[in-house]
C-alpha positions as CSV (number, residue, x, y, z in Angstrom):
1,X,-23.0,7.8,17.7
2,X,-22.2,11.2,16.4
3,X,-18.5,12.6,16.7
4,X,-19.6,15.2,19.6
5,X,-21.4,12.3,21.5
6,X,-18.4,10.3,21.2
7,X,-16.2,13.0,22.5
8,X,-18.6,13.5,25.4
9,X,-18.5,9.9,26.4
10,X,-14.9,9.4,26.0
11,X,-14.4,12.3,28.2
12,X,-16.6,10.7,31.0
13,X,-15.0,7.4,30.5
14,X,-11.2,8.7,31.1
15,X,-12.8,9.9,34.2
16,X,-13.7,6.4,35.4
17,X,-17.5,6.4,34.4
18,X,-18.0,2.6,33.6
19,X,-21.6,3.3,31.9
20,X,-19.7,5.8,29.5
21,X,-17.2,2.9,28.7
22,X,-20.2,0.5,28.1
23,X,-21.9,2.9,26.0
24,X,-18.5,3.2,23.7
25,X,-18.1,-0.3,23.8
26,X,-21.5,-1.2,22.5
27,X,-21.4,1.4,19.9
28,X,-18.1,0.3,18.6
29,X,-18.9,-3.4,18.8
30,X,-19.1,-4.0,15.1
31,X,-15.9,-2.3,14.4
32,X,-14.2,-4.6,17.0
33,X,-15.6,-7.7,15.3
34,X,-14.7,-6.7,12.0
35,X,-11.2,-6.3,13.1
36,X,-11.3,-9.7,14.9
37,X,-12.6,-11.5,11.8
38,X,-9.1,-10.5,10.3
39,X,-7.6,-13.0,12.8
40,X,-9.9,-15.9,12.7
41,X,-8.6,-19.3,12.0
42,X,-5.3,-18.5,13.6
43,X,-5.4,-20.6,16.5
44,X,-7.0,-18.3,19.0
45,X,-10.6,-18.6,20.2
46,X,-13.2,-15.9,19.2
47,X,-13.8,-15.0,23.0
48,X,-10.1,-14.5,23.7
49,X,-9.7,-12.3,20.6
50,X,-12.8,-10.3,21.4
51,X,-11.5,-9.8,25.2
52,X,-8.1,-8.9,24.1
53,X,-9.7,-6.5,21.3
54,X,-11.6,-4.8,24.0
55,X,-8.3,-4.4,26.1
56,X,-6.9,-2.3,23.0
57,X,-10.3,-0.6,22.8
58,X,-9.9,0.7,26.5
59,X,-6.4,2.0,25.9
60,X,-7.7,3.8,22.7
61,X,-10.1,5.4,24.8
62,X,-7.6,6.5,27.4
63,X,-4.9,8.0,24.9
64,X,-7.4,9.2,22.5
65,X,-6.9,13.2,21.9
66,X,-8.9,15.3,19.8
67,X,-5.6,17.1,18.4
68,X,-5.2,14.0,16.2
69,X,-7.9,15.4,14.2
70,X,-9.2,12.1,13.4
71,X,-12.5,9.9,14.0
72,X,-12.2,7.8,17.1
73,X,-13.0,4.7,15.1
74,X,-10.0,5.6,12.9
75,X,-7.8,6.0,15.9
76,X,-8.9,2.8,17.6
77,X,-8.2,0.4,14.5
78,X,-4.4,0.1,14.9
79,X,-4.6,0.1,18.9
80,X,-6.7,-2.9,18.8
81,X,-4.7,-4.5,15.9
82,X,-1.4,-3.8,17.8
83,X,-3.1,-5.4,21.0
84,X,-4.2,-8.6,19.2
85,X,-1.0,-8.9,17.3
86,X,1.1,-8.7,20.6
87,X,-1.2,-11.2,22.3
88,X,-0.9,-13.7,19.0
89,X,2.9,-13.3,19.0
90,X,3.5,-13.8,22.9
91,X,1.3,-16.8,22.7
92,X,2.8,-18.4,19.8
93,X,-0.1,-18.0,17.2
94,X,2.1,-16.1,14.8
95,X,4.6,-18.5,13.4
96,X,7.4,-17.4,11.2
97,X,8.6,-19.7,8.3
98,X,11.9,-21.4,8.0
99,X,12.6,-19.5,4.7
100,X,11.8,-15.9,6.5
101,X,14.2,-17.1,9.5
102,X,16.7,-17.7,7.2
103,X,16.4,-14.6,5.3
104,X,16.0,-12.6,8.6
105,X,19.7,-14.1,9.8
106,X,21.1,-13.1,6.3
107,X,19.8,-9.8,6.7
108,X,21.1,-9.4,10.3
109,X,24.5,-10.5,9.3
110,X,24.5,-8.0,6.4
111,X,23.3,-5.0,8.5
112,X,26.2,-5.8,10.9
113,X,28.8,-6.0,8.3
114,X,27.3,-2.8,6.5
115,X,27.5,-0.6,9.8
116,X,30.7,-1.7,10.8
117,X,32.2,-0.7,7.2
118,X,30.0,2.5,6.7
119,X,29.1,3.6,10.4
120,X,25.6,3.9,9.3
121,X,22.7,1.3,8.9
122,X,21.7,0.4,5.2
123,X,18.4,1.5,3.7
124,X,15.7,-1.0,3.1
125,X,16.1,-0.7,-0.8
126,X,19.8,-1.2,-0.4
127,X,19.3,-4.4,1.7
128,X,16.6,-5.8,-1.0
129,X,19.0,-5.2,-3.7
130,X,21.8,-7.2,-2.1
131,X,19.7,-10.1,-0.9
132,X,18.0,-10.3,-4.4
133,X,14.5,-9.9,-2.8
134,X,11.7,-7.2,-2.9
135,X,11.7,-4.5,-0.3
136,X,8.6,-5.6,1.3
137,X,10.1,-9.2,2.0
138,X,12.9,-7.3,3.8
139,X,10.4,-5.5,5.9
140,X,8.6,-8.6,6.9
141,X,11.9,-10.6,7.6
142,X,12.9,-7.9,9.8
143,X,9.9,-7.6,11.6
144,X,9.6,-11.2,12.2
145,X,13.0,-11.2,13.7
146,X,12.5,-8.3,15.8
147,X,15.2,-6.5,14.5
148,X,16.1,-2.8,15.5
149,X,14.3,-1.5,12.5
150,X,10.9,-0.2,11.9
151,X,8.4,0.2,9.3
152,X,9.1,3.9,9.7
153,X,12.7,3.6,8.0
154,X,13.7,5.3,4.9
155,X,12.9,3.1,1.7
156,X,15.8,4.8,-0.2
157,X,19.2,5.4,0.2
158,X,19.4,9.1,1.3
159,X,18.0,11.1,4.0
160,X,15.4,12.7,1.6
161,X,14.1,9.4,0.6
162,X,10.4,8.4,1.4
163,X,9.6,6.2,4.4
164,X,7.9,3.0,4.5
165,X,8.0,0.2,2.1
166,X,5.1,1.3,0.0
167,X,6.6,5.0,-0.1
168,X,3.8,6.9,1.3
169,X,3.2,10.1,-0.6
170,X,4.1,13.4,1.0
171,X,0.3,14.2,1.3
172,X,-0.8,12.0,4.2
173,X,-2.8,9.2,3.2
174,X,-5.3,7.1,5.6
175,X,-2.4,4.6,5.9
176,X,0.1,7.1,6.9
177,X,-2.5,8.8,9.4
178,X,-2.8,5.3,11.0
179,X,1.0,4.8,11.3
180,X,1.6,8.2,12.8
181,X,-1.4,7.7,15.3
182,X,0.3,4.3,16.3
183,X,3.7,5.8,16.6
184,X,2.2,8.8,18.6
185,X,0.8,6.2,21.2
186,X,4.1,4.2,21.3
187,X,6.4,7.3,22.1
188,X,4.4,8.0,25.3
189,X,6.9,7.9,28.1
190,X,10.1,8.3,26.1
191,X,12.7,11.0,27.2
192,X,12.1,14.4,26.2
193,X,15.2,14.2,23.6
194,X,14.2,11.1,22.2
195,X,10.4,12.3,21.8
196,X,11.9,15.2,19.8
197,X,13.9,13.4,17.4
198,X,10.9,11.0,16.6
199,X,8.7,14.2,16.3
200,X,11.0,16.0,13.9
201,X,11.7,12.9,12.1
202,X,8.3,11.6,11.4
203,X,5.9,14.3,12.2
204,X,7.6,17.1,10.6
205,X,9.5,15.2,8.0
206,X,12.8,16.5,8.7
207,X,15.9,14.6,7.6
208,X,18.5,13.4,10.0
209,X,20.8,16.1,8.7
210,X,18.4,18.8,9.7
211,X,17.7,17.4,13.1
212,X,21.4,17.0,13.5
213,X,22.0,20.7,12.7
214,X,19.0,21.7,15.0
215,X,20.5,19.9,18.0
216,X,23.8,20.5,17.4
217,X,25.2,17.0,16.9
218,X,26.6,15.1,13.9
219,X,24.0,13.3,11.2
220,X,25.7,9.9,12.5
221,X,25.1,10.5,16.0
222,X,21.3,11.0,15.0
223,X,21.2,8.1,13.0
224,X,22.4,5.9,15.9
225,X,20.1,7.5,18.4
226,X,17.1,6.7,15.9
227,X,18.0,3.3,15.5
228,X,18.1,3.0,19.6
229,X,14.7,4.9,19.8
230,X,13.0,2.6,17.2
231,X,14.2,-0.6,18.9
232,X,13.1,0.8,21.8
233,X,9.6,1.5,20.5
234,X,9.8,-2.3,18.9
235,X,10.2,-3.6,22.3
236,X,7.2,-1.7,23.6
237,X,5.1,-2.9,20.4
């Protein structure tokens, strides 16, 4: 299905046209099946995965905006993946190893100690050094424990450091774009002030200090607010 035709059917589907939804679903069925294949052999029946993928797909239809300037299929992937992961997590299909749990508990204790001493959270890089592990292991452990940390956190010590564990370059990569699409969908419904902080931080690449100056508050306040907002987003996720 060509882009213009896809946009046409999305518009009709948003207005309640069931035939348009079905047309979009049939056109994107191969994409949904390719996503589902990533989650096979995880203790969930294929039919159940397909139904959950369809739920994520319908959410993608309802939330898609041409201003994202990406293909609908590109937007669809993270929406469907999020829906499947949420389902698997809530139904116990995603299990966390004991080693990961132990590391997560150590990290959690260290973050509490560091924040008490420095009035600010430690970076992923700093935690990894203290724990004697790789930064990606820290992120995985934090994510498994549902800690108030996001993949959008800084990888380095200062505000100017790049974000994400693989340090996405300043020129948007496809992965960066998908992360931003995902984040855009998750911040829907946040209060205006919180939305502004996230938009300035992750869409306009401003530092916490720049945002603080813009909003007339301290950098420490922005840091605390950002952590609270990311935790709120994590709960939605």
